[in-house]
C-alpha atoms as a printed R data frame, in Angstrom:
   type eleno elety resid chain resno       x       y       z
1  ATOM     1    CA   UNK     A     1 119.217  77.294  85.040
2  ATOM     2    CA   UNK     A     2 115.924  76.209  84.234
3  ATOM     3    CA   UNK     A     3 113.799  79.125  82.722
4  ATOM     4    CA   UNK     A     4 110.480  77.548  84.644
5  ATOM     5    CA   UNK     A     5 112.312  78.360  87.969
6  ATOM     6    CA   UNK     A     6 114.042  81.116  87.457
7  ATOM     7    CA   UNK     A     7 113.124  84.189  89.817
8  ATOM     8    CA   UNK     A     8 111.970  87.198  87.605
9  ATOM     9    CA   UNK     A     9 111.348  89.194  90.669
10 ATOM    10    CA   UNK     A    10 108.033  91.565  91.229
11 ATOM    11    CA   UNK     A    11 106.293  91.242  87.938
12 ATOM    12    CA   UNK     A    12 106.720  87.946  86.258
13 ATOM    13    CA   UNK     A    13 106.887  88.122  82.443
14 ATOM    14    CA   UNK     A    14 106.091  84.242  82.158
15 ATOM    15    CA   UNK     A    15 103.187  84.432  84.683
16 ATOM    16    CA   UNK     A    16 101.555  87.611  83.064
17 ATOM    17    CA   UNK     A    17 102.002  85.327  79.489
18 ATOM    18    CA   UNK     A    18 100.333  82.421  80.625
19 ATOM    19    CA   UNK     A    19  97.717  84.511  82.409
20 ATOM    20    CA   UNK     A    20  97.080  86.570  79.061
21 ATOM    21    CA   UNK     A    21  97.120  83.184  77.175
22 ATOM    22    CA   UNK     A    22  94.744  82.044  79.317
23 ATOM    23    CA   UNK     A    23  92.277  84.639  79.541
24 ATOM    24    CA   UNK     A    24  92.323  84.998  75.373
25 ATOM    25    CA   UNK     A    25  91.872  81.350  74.916
26 ATOM    26    CA   UNK     A    26  88.976  81.145  77.741
27 ATOM    27    CA   UNK     A    27  87.418  84.294  75.675
28 ATOM    28    CA   UNK     A    28  87.369  82.667  72.203
29 ATOM    29    CA   UNK     A    29  85.554  79.336  73.865
30 ATOM    30    CA   UNK     A    30  83.363  81.400  75.878
31 ATOM    31    CA   UNK     A    31  80.293  83.268  75.750
32 ATOM    32    CA   UNK     A    32  81.704  85.499  77.964
33 ATOM    33    CA   UNK     A    33  78.401  87.870  78.008
34 ATOM    34    CA   UNK     A    34  76.590  85.066  79.232
35 ATOM    35    CA   UNK     A    35  78.688  83.690  81.996
36 ATOM    36    CA   UNK     A    36  79.119  87.306  83.357
37 ATOM    37    CA   UNK     A    37  75.223  87.120  83.816
38 ATOM    38    CA   UNK     A    38  75.211  83.845  84.908
39 ATOM    39    CA   UNK     A    39  77.548  85.206  88.000
40 ATOM    40    CA   UNK     A    40  75.535  88.764  88.158
41 ATOM    41    CA   UNK     A    41  72.702  86.611  88.862
42 ATOM    42    CA   UNK     A    42  74.456  84.087  91.498
43 ATOM    43    CA   UNK     A    43  75.816  87.019  93.302
44 ATOM    44    CA   UNK     A    44  72.195  88.555  93.663
45 ATOM    45    CA   UNK     A    45  70.849  85.660  94.834
46 ATOM    46    CA   UNK     A    46  73.410  85.240  97.633
47 ATOM    47    CA   UNK     A    47  73.824  88.889  98.427
48 ATOM    48    CA   UNK     A    48  74.474  88.335 102.065
49 ATOM    49    CA   UNK     A    49  76.685  85.132 101.558
50 ATOM    50    CA   UNK     A    50  79.155  87.482  98.890
51 ATOM    51    CA   UNK     A    51  78.707  90.602 101.535
52 ATOM    52    CA   UNK     A    52  80.078  88.860 104.108
53 ATOM    53    CA   UNK     A    53  83.056  87.015 102.530
54 ATOM    54    CA   UNK     A    54  83.440  90.673 101.253
55 ATOM    55    CA   UNK     A    55  83.687  92.067 104.670
56 ATOM    56    CA   UNK     A    56  85.772  89.102 105.915
57 ATOM    57    CA   UNK     A    57  88.635  89.736 103.077
58 ATOM    58    CA   UNK     A    58  88.301  93.560 103.862
59 ATOM    59    CA   UNK     A    59  89.018  92.106 107.738
60 ATOM    60    CA   UNK     A    60  92.541  90.977 106.565
61 ATOM    61    CA   UNK     A    61  93.497  93.833 104.601
62 ATOM    62    CA   UNK     A    62  96.883  96.042 105.900
63 ATOM    63    CA   UNK     A    63  94.712  99.053 105.206
64 ATOM    64    CA   UNK     A    64  97.096 100.752 102.646
65 ATOM    65    CA   UNK     A    65  94.650 103.372 101.998
66 ATOM    66    CA   UNK     A    66  92.694 105.341 104.500
67 ATOM    67    CA   UNK     A    67  89.061 104.042 103.456
68 ATOM    68    CA   UNK     A    68  90.127 100.202 102.644
69 ATOM    69    CA   UNK     A    69  88.788  98.569 106.154
70 ATOM    70    CA   UNK     A    70  85.910 100.551 106.163
71 ATOM    71    CA   UNK     A    71  84.601 100.147 102.380
72 ATOM    72    CA   UNK     A    72  83.987 103.341 102.089
73 ATOM    73    CA   UNK     A    73  83.397 104.539  98.592
74 ATOM    74    CA   UNK     A    74  83.689 100.841  97.611
75 ATOM    75    CA   UNK     A    75  80.155 100.915  95.584
76 ATOM    76    CA   UNK     A    76  81.162 104.661  93.189
77 ATOM    77    CA   UNK     A    77  81.549 103.535  89.357
């Protein structure tokens, strides 16, 4: 059986390895601080649009946790 088509079940080790490799390569070739600051400016400039998208996403939630759908406590850091 071709290893790329093998079902690894939940928590695919192959997918995890590919993700980590990609993330590491991205971090090595990119000024991640600059990209993060640029993303923050984008969100702040279009705050209403991002909040609407978040609300839409939450509306599809199964509501596993008590406050999932309301977003209560979401802004806590």
